[in-house]
C-alpha positions in Angstrom: 9.1 28.2 -44.4 9.7 24.4 -45.0 13.1 24.8 -45.6 13.9 26.8 -42.2 11.8 24.5 -40.4 14.3 21.4 -42.0 17.1 23.1 -40.5 15.8 24.2 -37.3 15.0 20.1 -37.1 18.5 19.0 -38.0 20.1 21.8 -35.8 18.2 20.9 -32.9 19.2 17.2 -33.7 22.8 18.2 -33.7 22.4 19.9 -30.1 20.5 17.0 -28.5 23.2 14.5 -29.9 26.1 17.4 -28.6 24.1 17.3 -25.2 24.0 13.2 -24.5 27.5 13.1 -25.7 28.6 15.5 -23.1 26.7 13.4 -20.6 28.3 10.5 -21.5 31.9 12.0 -21.1 30.6 13.2 -17.7 29.4 9.7 -16.7 32.9 8.0 -17.9 34.9 10.9 -16.0 33.1 10.5 -12.9 33.4 6.8 -13.3 37.3 7.2 -14.2 37.6 9.6 -11.0 35.9 7.0 -8.2 38.1 4.5 -9.8 34.9 2.5 -9.2 31.4 2.0 -11.1 29.7 -0.1 -14.0 29.3 2.9 -16.2 27.3 0.2 -18.8 24.1 0.8 -18.0 24.5 4.5 -17.4 26.3 5.2 -20.4 23.2 2.9 -22.2 20.6 5.0 -20.8 21.9 8.4 -21.3 19.8 9.6 -24.1 16.8 8.3 -21.9 18.1 10.3 -19.1 18.0 13.3 -21.6 15.0 13.3 -23.1 13.1 12.6 -19.8 15.0 16.1 -18.0 15.0 17.9 -20.9 11.4 17.5 -22.4 9.3 15.4 -20.9 9.6 16.3 -16.7 8.9 19.2 -14.5 10.7 19.9 -11.6 12.4 22.7 -10.1 15.7 22.8 -8.3 15.3 25.4 -6.3 12.3 24.2 -4.6 12.6 20.6 -4.2 9.9 19.6 -2.0 7.5 21.4 -4.7 4.3 19.1 -4.4 3.3 19.0 -8.2 7.1 17.8 -9.2 7.9 15.0 -11.2 10.0 12.1 -9.4 12.7 9.9 -11.6 12.8 6.6 -10.0 15.8 4.4 -10.9 15.9 1.0 -9.4 18.5 -0.4 -11.3 21.6 0.1 -8.8 24.4 0.2 -11.7 22.4 3.3 -13.2 22.4 5.1 -10.0 25.2 7.6 -11.9 22.5 8.3 -14.9 20.5 10.0 -11.6 23.4 11.9 -10.2 24.5 13.2 -13.2 21.3 14.6 -14.3 20.3 16.1 -11.0 23.6 17.6 -11.0 23.1 19.2 -14.6 19.4 20.2 -13.6 20.9 22.4 -10.6 20.0 20.4 -7.6 22.6 21.7 -4.6 22.6 18.3 -3.1 24.8 16.8 -5.8 26.7 19.8 -6.8 30.0 18.2 -5.5 30.0 15.5 -8.5 
């Protein structure tokens, strides 16, 4: 049983790493396509965004006005792409044109 748990935890870490790596590539592609932007903050915070959107926050992209939803407020202007990318991945229609 312990061995299975160890393999499951290792597998989950690999999946999490692959997800964050894919988000980073989406960030790089977005900046390159726009021919503008500051990706450093966004790339550095990709892990934080992943943990928040995957494991912590409660939200519903189909009902963005849900009263008890969690809100992600980001005041760093250079990092706003992080918010757009995770909203896009989460399925919010307002940012599907990325």
